[in-house]
N, C-alpha and C positions, 0 to 999 in steps of 0.2 A: 504493499500500499504505499502511496505517495502523499495522501491527504485524507481528511475526514470525509471526502466526497467521493471516494473510490466506489464505482458502481459494482464492483466484485464483492464488497464487503458483506460479511454476514455475521450476526450475532454469534460470538463463540461459544463453545459448549460450557466453559468455565463460568461464563456469566449467567447462561441459562440455568445453571445449577445453583446459583446464588438464591437463598431463601427469600430475600427481599424482592428479587426480580421475579421469581415465580409467583409470589403473592400479589404482585401488581401486573395485571394483564395489559395495562398500557404503560409503557416506560414514560411517555409524556405526561400521564397523570402522576407518576411518582415525581417527576420533576417539579410539577406545578403544586402538589399538595403535601408531600411527604413531611410529616412532623409539623405541619402548619407553617412551614418556611418555604419561601419561594426561591427556587434555585437561582434565577437570574432576576433580582429584584430591581424594580424601578424606584430608586430612593435619591434623595438629594445628595449633593456632593459631600455635605458635612457628614452625612451617615458612613461614608467611606474614608474619613480623615485618619482613622487609626491604621497607618500603614507601616508601622514599625513592629519589630519582633517582640513577641511576648517576653515579659520581664522574667519569669520564672519557668523555663521549659525543663522538662525532665530530660536527661540524656544518659546513655550507658557509660559515657566517659566525658571528661571536661576537655579533652583534646578535640573530640568530635564537635563539641559545642562551638569552637572557634573556627571550623572549617567548612563543613557540608552546607550550612545555610547560605553561604555567600556564593555557591556554585549556581550557575544560570538555571539548571534544572529545577533547583529548589526554590530559587527566587521566583520563578514563573509559577510553580505550583502554589507557593505561598500567596502570590497576587490572585490566583483564581480562587483559592479557598476564602481569601478575604472578601472577594466579590460574592462568593455564594453564600457567606454568612457574615455580613458586614457589621461593624460596630452599631449598635442600637440601644435605645433606652428600654427596649422591651425584652431584651434577653441578652445572654453572653454571645460574644463574637467568636469567629474562628481562632482569632488570636488569643482570646481569653480561655478557650477550651483546649489550647495547644493542639489544634488540629494538624499543624505541620509536623510537629514531633511524632504525633500518633501515626500519620501516614509514613514518615520515616521508619518508625519501628515495624510497621506493617510489611515494608519492602526489605528491611534489612535484619529483622529479628524474627519475626513470625513465619511460620511455614506457608507462605503465600505462593500460589501457582506461578511459575515462571511466565507463562503466556499473559497472565493479568500483570505482572510487574512491567513486562514488555509493553503492553498496550498502555499503561499509565505514562510510561517514559517517551514512548513514541508520539502519544498525543500531545506533549509538550512541543515537539518538533512540528507537528501538523498545525498546532494552534498558532505558533509563530510565524509558520508559513502562510497561513490564511491571513493573519494580522498585517504581515508585510505586503501580501498581494492586495489588501483592501485600503491600507493606510500607510504603507512604506515604513512602519515601525515594529519593533518588537512588542509583544503584549505588555511587558512591565513598563514600557515607555509611553502607553496610552494614558489618557485621561479616563475618568470614571464612566463618562458618556460612551466613549469609544470601546472601553472594555465591555460595556453593556452590549453594545451593538455587535461586537465580535463573538461574544459568548452566545448571543441570540442566533447569530448567523451559523455557527457550527452546530447548534442544536437542531437545525433543520435537517441535518444528515443523521442517519442511523448510527454511525460510528461517533459522531460528535455527542448525540444524545446519549449513547451507552457510556462514553467517557465521563460526561458531567454527572451521569447517574452514579457511576462508580465513586467518583470523588465526593459527591454529596452523601452517598451511604457511609463513607468513612468520617465525614464531618459528624454525623449523627453518632456514630460509634465513639468518636473521641468526646463527645458531650456526655456520654453516660457510662464509659468503661471505667473500671477501677484505675485509679491514677497510676498504679505500677505499669500499665501498659503504654503510658505516654501522654494520655489526655486528661480531661476532666480534673484539673488541679483543685485541691481542697474541696472536692465535690461540688464544684460550681454549677455543673449540669444538673445534678440531682436536686440541689438546693433551689435552683430556678423552677423545676417542676415539682418541688415539694415531694420528692421521692425518697424513700429510705432503702438504701441498697442493702443487699443480703450480706450476711457475715458467716464465716470469717472472709475478710477480703485477702486475695493472693498477695504474696510477698515476692521479692526477687528470689528465684530459686524454685518457687511453687507456681509460676504461671502455667497457664494450660499447656504450653508447647514445651514445658520443662518437667513436667510430670512423668516420672519413670513408668515406662510401659504404656502410657495413654497415648502417645503420639511417637511417630517415628522421628528420629533425630534429624534436625535440618543442618545442612552445612553452614547456614547463616548464624547459628548459635555456637558460641565458643565452648569447646568441650569442658573448659574449667568451670562453666556456668552451670553444669549439669552434674548431679550425682548418678554416676552410671553403675554403681556397684550392684544395683537390683534389676538392671536391665540385661536380659539375655544377649549373648554376644551376637547371635544371628539377627537379632532385632536392631542392634546398634549399627550393623553393616548394611541394612536395607537402604535403598535410595530414599531420598528426601520426599517428604509428603507433598503430593501434588494439589490437594484440595484443603481449604480452610474450613473449620466447623465452628460451632458456637463456642465462645469463650467461657472459661470457668468464671 
């Protein structure tokens, strides 16, 4: 594929198997109504003023904190997430729920399908290609109105709609996930919804992808981060998990 508008594109199997995708017969309906948030909202420029990185992002290491966010891929994804859930008086923003950190962990720590990771990353290139073809600028260099028009533009393609749906689903996960997974700092999402999370909450070393025997070991996870003494050798040597399931 060269763009979101490739006529040969078909919704991939990994996306069809997503529970939120199966439960919404119309992807466009999901984009418009999921969680009461409009994916590509028409709001005043002041609503998008918060374009700085969150003050307290969780990270697996302090060294990563100083490097990956400055890369063009993550700068673009950060701008998209900001636009999908902007700063607002009515609820927390993508910045406040640490949506970017959560997405980073999905790609680098969680056992996420390689095809999905590729789709997310390729979408950044397609987005910038479309932005340049329309406005001769990269997406991060657009003003708020231009970003709105570009995102609406790609949403008219099946691939673009799927890409936005995928990112939006992770925005909602970041809002409600236990903080150890990278989002929802200080239970901000739960407090907004007046929701009491279940207990006990997972800690580092007991996240769903770190539980002995519950999942195959992903090569994204450092062997030092997992207690392997209770995992059979043949299980440890199996290839990485290709599908994500519901988190603990």
